[in-house]
N, C-alpha and C positions, 0 to 999 in steps of 0.2 A: 338594583340600586334604588333606595328609598328617596322620594322627592319631598322636600319640605320648604317652607318659606323662611324659616330661621332655625338655628341650632336648638335641639331639644333640651340641652342642659341636664342630661341624665339619661335614664332608660338604658338602651344598649350601649350608650356612651361609657358606662362604667365597666362593661366588658372590654371595650377598647382600651380603657385605662389599665385593666388587668393584663391585656395583651402587651401593651407598651411597657409595663413593669417587668414582665418576664423577658421581653425582647431586649430592653436596655441591659438587663442582667446578663443575658446570653451573648451580647455583643461586647459591651465595655467591661463586664466582669471578667470575661475570658481575656480581653486585651490587657487589663490591669494585672491579671494574675499569671500571664504567660511567662513572666520572668523566671518562674520556677523551672522551666525547661531549658533555660539559658545554659546552666552549667553542664547539663546532660548533653546538649548539642556541641559544646566546646570540646568535651571529652570524647564524644562519639566520632566526630569528624576531624579532630585534631586541627582546628582552625583557630585563628586569632579572634579575640572577643569582639573586635570592631566589625569583622565580617559577619559573625553570628548575629550581632545587633541589628543588622539590616533586615532580618526576617520580620520582626515586629514592626520596624519602621516602614517597610514596604506595605504591610497590611494596613497600618494606620493611614498612610498616604493615599492608598487606593480607596479606602473607605471614605475619606473626606473628599477627595477630588472627584470620586465617582458619584457623589450624592446627587448632582444635577441630573445624571442619567436615570437614577431611580425615581426622581421626582417627575421627570418628563414622561417616563413610562407609566407612572401612576396617574398622571393627568389624562393619558390616552386610554389606558386599560383598567384603571382603578387600582387601589393599593393592594387588594387581596392577592391576585395572581403574582404581582411583583414581589411582595414580601415572601410569599411561599417559595417562589423561585430562588430568592436570595437565601432562604434557609437551606435549600437543597445544595446550592453552590458552597455555602459556608461549611456544611457537613462533608461535602465531597472533597473540599480542599484538605480538611483534617484527615480524612480517610486516606487520600493519596500520600499525605505527608508521612503516614506511618510506614510507608514502603520506601522512604527516601534513602538514597545512597550517596547524596552530595548536597552541599548547601544550595546549589542552583535548583535542585529539586524542591527544596523547602521554600526558596524564594518564589517559585512558580505556584506551588500548591497552597501554602499558608498565605504568603504575601499577596499574590495576584488573584488566585481563585477564591479563597476564603474572604480576602479583602473585598472582592467584587460582590460577594454575597452579603457582607455587612453593609456595603454601600446601597444595596437594594432594600434594606430593612428599616434603618433608623429614621431617616427623613420622612418616608411615606407614612410610617406609623404615627409619628408626632403630628404630621399634617392632618391625617385622618382624625386624630384626637381633637385637634383645634376646631374641626368642622362640627363636632358634637357639642362643644361647650362655648358659651359666651360669658355669662355671669360668673360661672365657676371654673373658668378656664385655667387660672393660675393654680388653684387647688388641685385640679385634675392632673395638670402637668407636673406639679410637685410630687404628688403621689406616684406617678408613673416613673419619675426619675429616681425615686428612692431605691429602685432595683439595682442601680449602679453601686451604691454604698453597701447594701446588704450582701450582694454577690462578691464584692471585693473582700469582705471578711471570710466568706464561706469558701470561695474557689481556691484561694492560695493554699490553705491546708489540705483541701480535698485533692488538688492536683499533686501536691507533695506526697500524699498517701498513695495515690495511684502510681506515682513513679516508683515508690519503694516496693510495691507489690507486683506491678506489671511491666516495669521498665518504660522507657519513653515511647516505644512503638505501641505497646498495649494501652498506655495512658492516652495517646493521641486517638486511638480507635474509640475509646470511651468518651473523649471530648467531642469526637465526631458525632457519636450517638446523642450526646447532650445538645449539640448545636442543631441537630435535626428537629428539636422541639420548636425552632423558629418557624417551621412549617405550620405547626398548630397555632402559634401566635398569629400568623398571617391569616389563617382560616377564620379567626374570630373577628377580623375587620369587616365591617359592613358599611361600605361607603355611602355618603349622603349626597344628594343632588340638591343644593340650596338654590334659592331664587337668584342669588347674585352670580352663580356660575354661568348663567346664560349671557352675561355681558362682557366676559373677559377673553373669549376666543380659545384657540388651541395652544399647545406648549410653545411654539415659536412666537406667536403673538404675545403670549404672556412674558416670555423672556425679553422680547424687544421692549415691551412697556416697562418692565422692571429696570432695564438699563437706562431708561429715561425718567425714572421715578426718583426725584430728588430726595425725599425723606428716606426711601429704602436705601439709596446709596450712602447717605450720611449714617444711617443705622449700621450698615455693613462696615463702614470705617470705624465706628465706635466699638463694635464687637471685635474687630480685628485687633484694635489697640488693647482691649480688655484681655483677649486671648494671649497676647504677647507676654503679659506678666502673670496671668492667672495660675499657671502650672509651676512657677519657679520653686515654691516651697516643696512640692512633691518630688522635684528633681534634686534640689541643692540644700534643703534644710538640714538633712542629716549631716552632710559634709560641713555645713556652717557650724553646727553644734559640736562636731568633732574638732574643728579649729578652735573652739572655745574650751576644749578639754573634756567634753562629755564622752562617756563610754558609748560604743556603738549600739548596745541593746537599749538603754534609755533613750538615745536619740531616735532610734527606729520606733520606739513605743510612742513618741510624741506624734508621729505620723498617724498612728491609730487614734490618738486623741483628736487630731484634726478631722479624721474620717467620721468619727462619731458626731462631732459638732456639725460637720457638713450634712449629715443625714437629718439631724434635728432642724438645721437651717432651711433645708428644702421644704419640709412639711410646714414649718412656721411661715415661711415666705409665701407658700401657696395659699395658705389661709388668709394672710394679711392682704395679698394681692386682690382677693375678692371682697374682703371686708372694708378696706380703706377706700373712701371715695376719691375720685380723680383718676387721671391716666396712669396706667401701670408703668409707663416710662419714668415717672417721677420716683416710684419705689425702686426701680432698677438703678436709677442714678444714686439713690441713697445707699443701697447695698454696694454698688461699685466704688463709691467714694470711701466708705468705711473699709472695704477690702484693700484699697490702695493705701490708705493711711496705716493700716495694720502691717502691710508689707514694708512700707518705708521705715517703720519703727523697729523692725527686727534687728538691725545693726546696733541700735541704741540700747536694747535690752541686754543685760549681762547676767542677772540673777536667774536661777531656775524658776522662781515664782513668776517673774515678769515674762519669761519665755513661754511658760505654760499658758499664762493668761493671753498672750498675743496669739499663740497657736489656736486656742479655743476661739478667739475673736475672728481670726482668719478663716478657720474652718466653718464657723457659723455663717459669716457674711458671704464667703465665696460660694457656699452651698445655697444660700438664700437668693443670690442673683441668678442662678441657673434657670429655675422655672419661670421667673418673670421675664427673663431674656427671650424665651420662646413665646411667651404670652403677648409681648409687644408686637411681634411681627404681624399677626392677623389684624391688629388694629391699624397698622400702616397700609397694608396691601389688600385686606379683605380675604375671606376664605376662598374666594374664587381663584386667587393666585397663590394660595398658601403652599401648594406642592412645589411649584417652580421656585417660589421665593425662598422657601426653607432650604432647598437643595443648593441654590446659588449662594445663599448666605453661608452655608456650611463650607462650601468649597473655598470661598474667599477668606473667611475668618480662620481657616485652618493654617493659612500662611503665618499668622501671628503665633499659633501654637507650635509650629515647626521651627520658627526662628527664635522664639523666646529663650529656650534652654541653651542653645549654642551661644547666643549673645551673652547670657548670664555667665556661662563658663569662660568665655573670652575675657569678660571684665574681671573675673576671678584671677585669670592668668596674668593679666596686665597689672592689676592693683595689688595682688597678693592676698586679698581677703574678699569676702562676699558683701562688703558694705555697699559698693557701687551697684552690685547686681540687684540687691533688694530695693535700693533707692530708685533705680531705673524701672524696675518692675512696678513699684508703686506709682511712679510718675506716669507710666503707660495707662494704668487703670484710671488715674485721675484725669488724664487727657481724654480717655474714652467717655468718662462721665460728663466732661465739658461738652463733647459733641452731642450727647443725649439731650442737652438743654435746647438744641436747635430743632428738635422734632416738633411736628404740629401738635397743638392742643396741650403742650407741656405745662403751661401756666394756667390752663383752664381748670375750672372747678368741677367739670363734668368729665367722666371717663370717655375716651375716644370711642368706645364700643357703643355709646348711646347715639352716635351720629354716623352717617355714612361717610367714609373717607372721600374728601373732595376730589381726589384724583380719579376715583371711579365714576363720579358724576360727570366730570369733564370728558372722560374717555367715552362714556355712553352717549353723551350729546354729540361728540365729534363723529362717532360712528353711526349716529341715528338709530341707536338701539333703545327701545323704550325701557325705562327703569321699572322694575317691579315695585309694588306698593310696600312690600316688606322685604328685608334682606338681613344680612349678617348683623348690621349695626343696630338694628332695632330690637329692643327688649320688650 
């Protein structure tokens, strides 16, 4: 483990970005594209669609709620062995799924085992990336997360081609081999020991301090509200367009337009996050507000031109808020607590993602259309942007990375731990 006073802002950090790019593709690209197996499972096991849907749902839930475990293990053992272990578990789950004889077998293999592997990969990798960058953190995070968009385009047709040639059992074997590349991604991680790390203690001490950390708790509330409305178009936009009389194919194509805009937004936001002076939380509030407004305007738009324009706006702004959302956290808690902080944040904010789509569907059933669904989704993002205003240094002219978080200074003084002369916050 290399020891440094402050993040190098480059060097081996770009290899960590490459690792995070492929890791995000192999986790969320597989999750987003796994729907192509849905019809095959329904036919093979002669089960209802609702029961088959639990396969992916369990995997997503385990990945999100298990993130604190991966973060705690990374704090103790470093991210490299944890992520490599996660890659083995993810591949093993897919391998065992290819021998499934019942849905319960798939629940345990893909949902529980592969989900546990995914939980050990995403948060530790992004946390390690945050330790390597300070001035260029937003750009590095944006580049890393473009793997999600690119893999979403590539994996769906690839999986469909595998199904047509090898059936679902053979396809799962090849997806298992693909998932095994997460081990190589983990091997690229070279953890840093920054000067700040000596002041924060072990995983339990970090978790306790985070639960008493006011700005972190408010930020968690903000991202939970954002997550509640963030995914609504990906779940219900096609159905809303069909209610307006659109054919299924053009409606589905509009999601591809949103995905392209999302990809562009991630890169552009990463560059702006480093180029624009001031705290990154201010840029996050801007993207969140614009995303909320675009969602709330969907019921008003009726013409195809207006709907396409709103879809492009939503895709760009929703993609843009993602990298800066991860860049704000190190400014709040410091890199010393980034592993536990990111894992805990992912676990709590996942509640919004899990509840948002069912709430939207309930409002559709009650109201008879998606007007209330999109308005409430937009209101959730606007409420989240309101909470972001309460974060420290929000109205400051200087980025929070140029000064040490006040909470770290207080904790160090309380524990009589001498502060290093240089740390994460000093460029």
